[in-house]
C-alpha positions as CSV (number, residue, x, y, z in Angstrom):
1,M,18.1,12.1,13.1
2,K,15.7,11.4,10.6
3,Y,13.6,7.7,10.9
4,R,11.1,6.1,8.5
5,V,8.6,3.9,10.7
6,V,5.8,1.3,9.5
7,F,3.6,0.9,12.4
8,R,0.5,-1.9,11.5
9,E,-3.2,-1.0,12.0
10,R,-6.0,-3.0,13.2
11,P,-8.8,-1.5,10.7
12,N,-12.5,-2.0,11.4
13,Q,-14.8,-3.2,9.0
14,Q,-15.0,-0.4,7.2
15,G,-11.1,-0.6,6.5
16,E,-10.7,2.1,9.1
17,K,-8.6,3.0,11.7
18,A,-9.6,0.9,15.1
19,D,-6.8,2.4,17.2
20,D,-3.8,4.3,17.0
21,P,-0.6,2.8,16.5
22,A,1.5,6.0,16.7
23,S,0.2,6.1,20.0
24,F,1.7,2.5,21.0
25,L,5.2,4.6,20.6
26,D,4.4,8.0,22.2
27,T,3.2,6.4,25.5
28,Q,7.0,4.7,25.9
29,L,8.7,8.1,25.3
30,D,9.7,11.3,27.3
31,D,8.3,14.8,25.2
32,E,12.0,15.6,24.5
33,T,12.9,12.3,22.2
34,V,11.3,13.7,19.1
35,L,11.2,16.8,17.8
36,D,8.5,16.2,14.5
37,A,6.2,13.4,13.7
38,V,4.6,13.4,10.4
39,R,1.7,10.6,9.0
40,V,3.4,10.2,5.2
41,E,1.7,7.2,4.4
42,R,-1.7,5.5,4.7
43,T,-2.5,1.8,3.5
44,G,-5.9,0.1,4.0
45,P,-6.5,-3.1,3.9
46,E,-6.4,-5.0,0.3
47,S,-9.4,-7.5,1.4
48,L,-12.8,-4.9,0.8
49,H,-14.4,-6.1,-1.4
50,S,-17.3,-4.5,-3.3
51,S,-19.3,-3.7,-0.6
52,D,-16.6,-1.8,1.6
53,I,-17.0,-3.7,3.9
54,L,-14.2,-6.4,5.3
55,E,-15.6,-9.7,5.3
56,E,-15.4,-12.1,8.4
57,D,-12.7,-14.2,7.0
58,D,-10.9,-10.7,6.2
59,A,-10.9,-8.9,9.4
60,F,-7.6,-10.5,10.2
61,L,-5.6,-8.9,7.4
62,L,-4.0,-5.7,9.1
63,A,-3.4,-1.9,7.3
64,S,0.1,0.1,8.2
65,E,0.7,3.2,8.3
66,V,4.4,5.2,7.2
67,W,5.5,8.0,9.9
68,E,8.4,10.3,9.7
69,Y,10.1,10.7,13.1
70,D,12.6,13.7,14.3
71,V,14.5,12.3,16.9
72,A,16.3,14.5,19.0
73,E,20.4,14.1,19.4
74,G,21.5,11.9,22.0
75,K,18.0,10.0,22.1
76,E,17.9,7.9,19.0
77,Q,18.5,4.7,21.3
78,E,15.8,5.2,23.3
79,F,13.8,6.0,20.5
80,K,14.8,2.9,18.8
81,D,14.1,1.4,21.9
82,A,10.5,1.9,22.2
83,L,10.4,1.3,18.5
84,K,10.6,-2.6,19.7
85,N,8.7,-1.9,22.7
86,S,5.9,-0.6,21.1
87,G,4.5,-4.4,19.6
88,M,2.8,-1.9,16.4
89,V,5.9,-1.0,14.6
90,M,6.7,-3.5,11.7
91,E,10.1,-2.1,10.5
92,Y,12.5,1.2,10.8
93,E,14.8,2.7,8.7
94,A,17.2,5.7,9.6
95,L,16.7,8.2,6.7
96,E,19.8,10.1,7.3
97,S,22.9,8.0,8.1
98,S,24.3,4.6,6.1
99,G,21.4,2.6,6.5
100,D,19.7,1.1,10.1
101,L,17.0,-1.2,8.9
102,G,15.0,-3.0,11.7
103,L,12.6,-5.1,12.8
104,S,12.1,-6.7,9.7
């Protein structure tokens, strides 16, 4: 089963990644759950100004990363539980079934 997962990401002052959101999920799963994981998209914070530096008042804004995960058969519930427990997932959806949306 494939899932599309949207992680929230905290950027640094230059709008670059300050953390690795997918790693928060990795620590909760065994090696047999995820067969493949691919980052599909990253959106930076919309608050970058002409200087390409986040202003102090904008530093709380988040960016996001979209990943696609291929999850082993029978490990779907373990994967969903890890998504919810990661604290970094904004939403997810199953790509190969009738729309399993979560965490919106």
